[in-house]
N, C-alpha and C positions, 0 to 999 in steps of 0.2 A: 040307611040307602043315601037319600039325599046326601049327607055328608059324606062319604063313597065317591055319588056321583060329580061332587064339588070336589074334592079332591081328584078324580082325571081328569077334568075338564080344567084344572090351575096351571099358569104356565112355570116354569121356573127354570132357576139360572147357569152356568156349569163354568166354572174360571179360573184360571192357574196360568203359571210360567213354563215357561220354556227355557232349560238348561244347558250348556253343553254340558258333560258327560267330564271331560280333560278337561279344560279351564276355567271351571265353572262360568263362564261368562253365558248372559241372557245373548238369545236366536231370536230374530230378529223377521220378521217377513215368512215366517214356516206357515203352514198350511194346518189347520185345524180338522177335522171333519167326524162327523158324527153318525154313525151310523146303526140301522137298524138291524134284528135279527136273519132279516133275508136279505142282508148288504146292503142294503138302496141309501144314498144318501138322504139321511134327515134335516140338516145345513151342516153350513162350513164358515167358519173364521183366518183371520191371521194373527199372528201375533205382533203385537208394533213395539213402537223400540225396544221397551224394555222386557221382551220378550214375554209380556202377557197376553192372555187372549180370554173371549169371551164369546159362549154359546148361548143367545139367550130364545126366550119363549118353549122351551122346551117341559117334554108333555109329563106325566107318569108310567115310568116305561124301563126295561133293562137294553142296554146301549152299551154300541164298541166303538169308542176312539181313539181313529187313529192320526199319527203324526207325521208329515213330513216335509222336507228341506232337502235342497241338492247339497251334497256333500256329507247326509248323517242317514244313519240306516234310518226305517221308518217306523215305528215304533206303533203298538195298536195295546190297549188298555180296557179291559170290561169295565162296566158300569152300572150301578142302580140308581136311575133319578128316583127321589118320593119327596124332599126338597133343594132346595138351593144350595148349591154347593162348593167348595174352594178343594180343588186338588191339591193346587198347592206347585211344588217345582217338580215335573217332570223331565228328566233327564234325556240327553240323546246324546248317545253314541257316531262318533267320526266315522263315516264311511270307509273302512282303511282296509284293504288289499291286499298282497305280499306275487308281485309278479318280480321273476327269477331276480328272489332276493333283495329287492327294493321294495320300499314301501311309498305307495300310490295314493295320495287322496284324491275324489272326484276335486275336478276345475273348478274354483269361485268363479261364478263369470263377469266378466267384465261390465256389462249396462246393467241395469235393471232399471223397469218401469211402475212410476206410482201415479198418487191419480193425478199431480201438476207437476212432475220433473223425470228428470230419467238421472239416472245415480253412476256414474263411471268409478270404478275403483284404480286405483292409484296405481300401485304398485305392478297392473300390468301392461307401463306405460315405461319400461327399464331405460328405453333410450334418453327421454328428457328428465332422468333422475337428476342429473347436471347439474339443471338449470333451473327455472325461476316457471311460476305459475304460466308464464305466457307460453313457453316451452310443450308442457302439460299439456294447455288448451288445445294449442293445433295439432294435437292427437282425434281430438275429437270429430264428427262427421259435422258439428256443422259450425264448426270455427274457424277462420283461416287467419293469420297472422300476415301482415301486410309488412313491406322492408322499413320501412320505420318502425315499428312492433306497434305500429296500432291493430288490436285486437275487432271481430266482426264476426260477428252470430249469424247463419243465415245472410249473409249480406249486406250486416250493417251494423255499423259502430255505436248505435245506441243502445245501453244496457248500461246497468248496475251491478256490483260487486260486492258479493255481502261476505266475511271468511267469519265462520264459526256463528254462521246466523246472524252477523251485524250487520249492517250499514253501514258503508262511506264517504264522505266525500272528496276524497284523493280520486283524482281523474282514473278511471279504470285499465287503462292500461299503464303509469304509472304504479300506481297496486300492485298490477302485476305483476310487475319485473322487478318489487321488493323482496315478495313470499319464495323462498326455497325448494322447487319440485320437490327434496328431497322431506321436506316434512307434509306433506301433502297426505294426506291418508283416500277421501274422497271427492268428486268432483262432482257439484251437484246445480244441470243443464234444468231454468225452469223459465220455461218459455211463455205460460201462459201462467202467472203468478193469479194467486186469490186475491182480496180486496185488502186482508190482515199486511198487505207487503206493496213497500211505494209502486206507488201510478210513476215514477220515471223509467226510462230507460225504453225504447224504440222492440228490443229482442229481449225484455226479459230482463231475469235477474243467473247468476253467475254464483254459486254458493259452494266457496270452497273450505273442507276443514281440517283443520292443520293439529295436529300432536293434544289429542283427546285420548288422555288416558287414562283408562278403567283397571288400575292396575293397586295392591296395599304394598305400602313400600315405597322403594326408591327405584328407579328406572333412571337409566343411561342410555343417551343415542351421540352419539361423534362419528363425525363423516372426513374425507379429506376429498380434495380430485385437482388434476395435475392434468393438461392437456396443451396439443398445437398441431401444428404440420410442418414439420422440423425439416420438410424430406422438399419443400419449396423455397430456392435460394430466395432471399435477400427479404423474407415474408416474416413479419411482424400476430400471427392472430394465437397468440400464446394467452394459456386461460387456469387458472386456478382457485380454489376455494377453500371451507373448510364449515364446518355445522356441528351445534354443540346444543342437546337439549336433556334437562333435567328436571326431571317432577316426583317430588315426595306427597305419599298419602300417607299419614295416621291419621287416625279418630276420625276425627270430625274435620281435619282440614285437610287441606291439600294445596301447593304452594311447586310454584314452575316458575323454568327460567331460559332460556334457548338465546345462540347467538348465530347471526349468520353471514360469510363474507365468500363474493365471489367475482372475479374477474375475467373476461371474456374480451379476449379483442379479435373482430375480425377483418381478414385482409382483401380486400376490394379494389372495384372500376366501375366505373361509370362511364359511358357513351353515349353523347346526345345529339339532336339537333332541331335547332330554331327559326324556321320561315316568316317573316311580319312582310304584311299585302303592303305594297309601298302606293301612297296617291300623290296626284298635284291638289292644288289650290281649289279647287272644280270638283276633286272626290273622286277621279278620271284615277284608273289602275295604271302604273309607270313601273313596276316593275316589283322586285320580294328584295328583303335584305335577311339573311343568311347568319349563322351562329351556331357553328359545329362545333362542341362541346367534347374532350376525352381526357380521361385521366387515372390517376390511380386515388380509391376512397376507402382510406384503412378509417376504421372505427375503435373507439376503447369505449366499452361496457364494467361499471363498477361500480356494484349492489353492496349492502352491510349495513344491516339489522339488528335489534337487542330486543326482547320482551322478558315482563315475570307478570306472574300473579300473583293470585288465592285466592283459596273460594274457604268456606265456613260455613259448614252443614248444624244448623242449629238442632235441628231433629229433621226426621226421615219428610218433614213435608216444608222446612223453610229454611231457607239457601242464600249464600249473597257470595260474589262475586267481586275481583276486584282489577283492572287489568292494565298495562300502561304497555305503549309500543312506539317505538322509534325507531326509522331508516332514515337511511340516505343514499340518493342516485348517482351517479353523473353521467351521462351519456354522451360521449365527444366525436364528436369526428374532423376529419379532414378532407378536402377534396380539392387536388393538383390540379386545375383542369387546364390547356392549352385550350383556346378559343383559336377558327378561324372565322373569323368575321369577314363578306363580302354582301357584292350588290351582284342581284342578274337582271337583263331588260325582259320586255314583255315576251322575246323570243329564245328566253332561259340562257343568253350569253350572259358569261361574266365579263361587269363594266372591268373598263381598266385603271386601273389607276383606283381602287375602290376596294383593296384587299389591304387585311390588316391582321396579324397573328398577338397575342395577351395571352401572354400565363396570370392565371385567375384565382392562389393559391387563399383561400379562404378556411378558417374554421372555427367549427358551434360548437359550444357545449353545453346543453344545458341541462342543469344537478336541481338539486333539490333535502331541503331534511323538512321529514313526516311527524309527529309529534301523536298519538293517538291514546286520550285513557278510555277506560271503562267502567261503571258499576249499575252491577245487576241483581236488584231481589228478586228471591220466587215466594211466592208461597202458595202453599193446596188444602183449601179448608175441608171441615170432617162434612163438609156435603160434598165433596168431590172439587166446586169450585176453582177456580184456579187464577192465583195475578201472579203478573212479571211488571214490576217496576225499574226504567233505562236509563241510564246516561252514559249521553256518547261527549265530550269534548275534542278537537281537532287543533289544530295545529303546524299550517304547514309555511315553508320557506322558499320559494319557486325563485328560479331564478334563469338570467341568459347573458354567456358571451358568445361575443361573435366579431368575429375581426375580418375584412374580407378588404383584399385587394386587387390594385391591376395592375403590372408592370408590361415593359415591353418582351415581346418573344422573339431570339435568334432562330429563325425559319431554319438557316443554314446549318448553323452549328447544334440546333434542338438544344437553345439553354435559357432559361430568362435572363436578361437585362436587370443590373439594377437600377430601370429607370424604374418610377413610378409615375405611375398616370390617376391613379385615385388610390384614396385608401379609406376606408370605414372602419368601426367602432362603433358596437350597437349593446349593450349592455340593458339590462331588466334584471326589478325585483318587483315581487308580489307574494307579502306573505298573504295568508288567508287563516280568519281563526271560525269554528261554526263550532255550534253545539246542536245537540240532539236533544229529546226527554222522548218515553215511551209509556202507556202505562194501558198494559193489553191486560181485559177480563178473559175468562172462559167458567161458562157457568154448562151440567149437565139441563137440561129441562124434561130425560129422558133415557132407558135404559138405552136409545140406540138415535139420541137425538141432543145438542147442544146449541147454544152461541155464545160467539164471542163479541168482544166490542172492544176499540181502545180511541186514544189521541195519539196523535203523533207529532206534535211541535218542533222543527227544526228550522234554526236559524243561520244567516251566511254573511259575514262579511271579507270582501276581498281587497284589495287597490294595488295598484300597478304602478313605476315610476320607470318610465322608457325612455334613456340615452343615444342618443343616433348625435355620432359629433364623427365630425369629417377632417384630413388632412389638410388646412393650406399648404402650396408645394410651394408659395414665395416665400414665407417666413417659417415654415416648419410649425408652426403652432397648431394647434389643433381647439375646431371653431365648434358651434353647436346647429347643430340640423336644428331647420323651423320646422322638419317633424317630429322631432322629442316630445314626446306629450306623454297622462299618464292618468289613470281612473279610477273610480271609485264602484265596488260593487257591492248591493246587500238585496240579498234576496230570502226573503220571511216564507216561509209555506206552513199553514197553518193545515192539519190532518186527520181525519176521525173514518174509524166505521166501525163495518157491521157485518158480521159474516156467519152463515145458518149450516153448517153440516151435522147430516144425517149417512143413517144407512138402513135399507130397507130391503132383508134378506141377501139379494145377490148386486144389488144397486148400490151404491155410498155417492153420495152426493155433495161439494159445497158451491154453496152462493153468496155470492156480498154485493157491498154496497161500500165506494170507500170516494169522500171528497175533499176536494186539495184546493184551497186558496192560496195563489200566488201573487205577493209583494215584492214589486221588487223594482229597483232605483239601479240603473246607469249614470252615474256623472264620470264626464268624461272634460281633460282640461285645454285639452285643442283640437278643435274641427280643420286645421290647416289642410288636412288628407282627404277629407271628404269627398272634396268635389270628384275624387279622381274614383270613387266608386260606387257614386251617385247614392251619395249618406245626405239627408238633412244638414244643414249646419245650426246643430244645437249644442246645450251642453250633458240634455237629459234626457232618459229617454226610461219611459214608464212599463211596467206590463202588472196589473194587476187584474185577475181574475179569478170567477170561480168555476170549479170542472167536478163534474162526479162521473164517477168511472167501475160499469157494472162489473160484476165477471160469473162466471158459472163453467163445474167443475164436477164431470158423469165419468163413476169409473162403473161398468158391468161386469159381472163374473161368469160365462157360460159356463164355466167348470174350471175345473186346477189349471187347463192347459189352455184355454183359449179367455180373452178380454176381450174389451173395447171401452174407451177411454176419450172422452170427447172433452173439450177447453175454449171460453173464448173468453174476452179481456179487452176491454179500451185502457189506452194509456198515452202518456205524454212526454215529449222525451225535450228536458228545455233547451236550449246550447251550452253549452262549457264554454268557460272564460277563454278559453283561445281562439274558438271561434267569434267572439265581439270583443277582445281586446283590439282596442285603435292605433297600434303599432305594425308601423312601416318597417316590416323588417325587407334587408338588399341579400340575402344568403347567398345569391348569385352570379351572374353577372349580368345575364339573360332575363331575370325576374327580381321584385318585389313580391311582399306576401304584408295584407293587411288582413287584421278582425272585421265586421261591422256587428256596430253593439244597438243596428235596429232590428235584427236576428226576431224573429218568435216563436215559439213551443210549435213543433212536430205534432201531432194528434195523429195516436194507430189504433184500429184494429183487429184484431190479433186472431185467427181461432182454428184448430186442429182437429184432428181426428186419429185416435192409432189404437189401430189392430194388434195385441200379444199374442204370442205361437208359441206353445214349448210343444218341442215333439222328442219326449222321452229328454234325455240331456242338451240338447239343442234347444234356441231361443232365436224367434226372431219376432223384429218388433217394426211394422209399419206404421210412419205417421200421414198424413195427408195435410199439408198445410197452405192459411192465407195469410199475407202480411199488407195489408196498405194504409201508404200513409200522407200523409195528409198536411200542404203546406211544409212538406221536404225543401228540407237542408244538402242544398251541395257545395263542394269546395268545384272553383272555377275561374278559370282564366278570362281576362280579355287586355287591349294592348293599351299602354298607356302612351300615344302619339308626342306626344311632346320629347320623350327621351329612347322611344323607337326600341322599346322594352314590352315583357310582360307584367300585367298582374294581376296577381292571385289573391282574390278572398272568398267569402262563404256568400252566401244568399238563400231565403228562403224561395224554389223556383217551381213549384207546383204537388205535383202528386210522385208514387211510384208503387207497384204493387210484383209481391211475390206470390207465386203458386205451381203448389208443389210436391212433391214426395219425397220421406227422408226413410232412409233403412237404418237400424240396426239389430246387432244380431251375434248370436254367440256357437259359437261348434265346437266343443270336444272330438273331432277329429277321432282324436285314439286318446289311451288312459296318461295319455303324459304328453299332447299336444293340442293348443286350445289355441282358434281362429277368432278375430272381432271383426267385422267386417262390418261397416259402417258406410254412408252416402247418399246425397242425395242430388234431384231434377227436379230442379221449378226454374217456370217461363218469370221473366222480374224484366216489369216494362218501367219506362218515365215519361210523365206526360208534364209539360209546362212549358216556361219561361225564361231565357235567363236574359236581364237588359235587355229583352224586347226581341230575341234570337227565342223564335218555334222548336221546341225539345220534343222528337218524339223517338224514344227509341227502346229498342227491344235484343235479350237474349232469349236462348235457351244453356240456363248455366246446368253448371253437374262438379259432382266430384266422388272422389274415392279416398278413403281410409281403412286402413286395415293394420292389423297387428299381430302378428301370429307368435305364440310364446310355444317355446317345445323343451321339454325336462329329458333331454340326455343322458343324466343318469341322477342318483343320488343327490349330489353335490353340485351339477353341472346345467345347466341350463343356456338357449340357446334364443332372443328376440330377434322377430324382424319387421320396423314398418316401412309403410309407402304412403306416403298423399301427394294424392292429383287434383287438381282446381282447375277447370276450363277459361275459360278463357268469357272474358263478361262483359258489357258495355258499363260505357259511365255516363254522366250528364255531357258532359264534350267530347268519349270519343272510348278506349277504349282499353281493359286489360288482356295483359294475354295466358295464354296454360302456362301453367307451373307443377313439377313435379318432383321429390325430392325423397330418397328413401334414407335411412340409417336401419344401423347393426349393435348388440351387445350381448356379451358374453357375461354372463353374471355364474362365478363358483363362491359354493360355501361350505366348507371343510367341514366334516362329522370330528378334525380332531382336536377344532378351535369353532364350536358350537355358535357363538356369537359373533361372531367375522363374515363378511361377506369381502369381497373381490368383483370388481368388473371392468371392463375393459369396453366401450362404446366406439364405433367409427358411426361417424356423423355426414352427409350429403354423398356418400357412398360412390354415385356415380356423378358428382361434379356437375348438379343441375341445377345447383342454386343462384337461378338464373331469372331475374324479372323485369318482364318490359311493357309499356304502355305507350297510349298518345292520344293525343289529346287536339282539338279543330275547336276554331273560334268563327260566327261570323257574325258577317255587319247587318246589322236590325233596324236597316232604311234595306239591301239592294240584298240582302240572304243571302251574298256572297263569299268566300273563303277570307280569313282576317289573317289568320297566323295557324299554324298548325311545330307541334311539338313531339317528336320520338325520345325517348327516353332510356335505356337499360341498365340498368345493375347489377352485378357479379359478387358475387361475393364466396369467393373460391374455395374447397373444400377437396377431397374430406380431410376431417380433425377430425382429431384422435384423442381419447378421455382413460386416463385410468383411475378410478373411484376403488377408497379403502372405505366399511361403515362397519363400526363395532356398536353393538348393541348387548346394554344389559337390563333385563325386562328383572321387575317383582310379581311377588305372590299372587293369583288373582284374587281377586274381593269375595268375598262369598254372596253377592249382590250387589249391583251394580245400581247404581242411587243418580240420575241425570235431572238437570235443569229441563223446563219446559220448553227453552233455549236449543237442548241438545233432542229435544225431543222432538221439535218440529223440524231440525235438522238432520 
């Protein structure tokens, strides 16, 4: 009797794996419920990345297991528990229905919410597939992209980019322009990362998953694209490209290689006006100086890359992977501006004899070559502990070529003259070397708890040489300008962390602490430029500090349709080299730009809470978020009175806060119509001081991003998307409202099933216009000292046509993934 009592009191465990019946692939994140004889839920769980699930603490008895997932038939299975049970593989059949002789499957969700991230299916953003990762990111509700291609998350540019779970030292916007959108499988936005991941970045981490085949044999994808806007007379926005990827997997070996080329030209124009207050020797206002500019601004963007990798599985528990990536970028723009310069008196009347027209053709080419090598080792021990060892080496060569001259312009004939007034050339060479080690160890401490810890040191060295040459008009010789400069940056970061994960019934949690010690020294060769931007005249700038970064993530699942997710963390944002480099660029007639080597790191407090609701096939996620930035860095403008032009730089100016709501929703409107709607509404405030000027700015910002996918027939589908971003304040002004829409038509003929033909039209309403204005005040009188208004026009619509071919191998019987794959 006592034996029977003990048996009935004992808890058992049920394990299994969920497999797609058609292709033998594992099914992650499906719901597994255990029901009693009264059909009441005893416990439930979700399958992991490999489709594995676990139901712990089950008492002896007869039960029913119910497995469900979007796009699959629900499966029920009777089971008797009197011991620990490994059910093995459970096969789910896709939910296929016959409608009007067309085979239609339940549509996959565009976005899925996890405990610490949101995962977006790249296949749903067809209008961006011919571009880069930057274009793909711009479809997401948290993301916005500036005219220069700078990417922001919830209004800030500070974030890290991971590729297949691996971090990089390459500037995020630069790296994103190197990744072909056609190779992206999904995008993960991790706004509140756990302690395991780098603390760098105000807005968290963006992880991009590319070309991760789980097929046995050889798989090949290839594609090409051509496009432009041929109906515009004299326009040059032609574009074209191609990509190729091959993966071969046999027994224990995996090989992959890919190459990508993309050329995209953009035809555009810029209009602007600048006004600088004029004062006499006693500081009294005497009038204003005006520089009004307009002209064509074409752009040429070329990116190409190649990568190769090899992996070897020693056994089911041990694997080794190595990969190499090479990328090249060239972003060139020409600005052919005509300046109308003049003075006005205190009454606003133009002063006679003080008017001139200047033609300012200038060309700026930013280019770079990028090399990255990765080596990863994974081992799973008999006690289920896991060890990851990683090594990353990066070498980049970044450069700029800027040619800027001013010529006499004849207003009467509307033509530039041969007479040159000034001519400058500016070139930079900035090689970067970085190496990163990682040791990550995870150990289960019970059936539902685990602890992980690791060390992740990284070492970066970057040098820069800047040559600023001017043309001597009297003898035609080029002479070096006193503002030519150089620097060396050494930034070493020593990091370690500990993470605790647990699951208690319906509650899952992650709690961690990360320590990072920053040892940074920047040495400057020439500090003659520093007095212009109030920088101390010294040749060495040091940052040495130890910081702690706690994190907490909670996920409470009320039932299979309702979840509540909370996350909070503290982060750091070390300024990028481009904001610190003491190189004085003269990009246009009216403005200089220079970095500030005294910049200090920003510190960020992040918190958010998400309610995720499923109603049938519909899914709605609403997130309330807060981001507070201490010691915030802003790009600012001041007046260089010596030359009567603007000086643009960066400074730690104070604090900024964002508080608001974010929406991510999936709606299956009909069996063949899927709608994704995302957006945000938040209050943004800036408080601080810029060179003695008090800043107190705020605005109510909002965005709306939506994508409609419609299957018109078995072979034809239509995609429409829209992006609307509200106006927002900046440290010294505001950016205007922006909107743009795109469409795509996708044809997949059944007669040649491996081929896909896509036509796209971008900017169909010709609305790619971005405007901004900036105002500066005198630090003593608080009166306006300058005003600048700029509007960029990029002409559309642009039409693209692409062809893609896919040859897939047979599915593997059981996918084996490294721990990096499982985490991402």
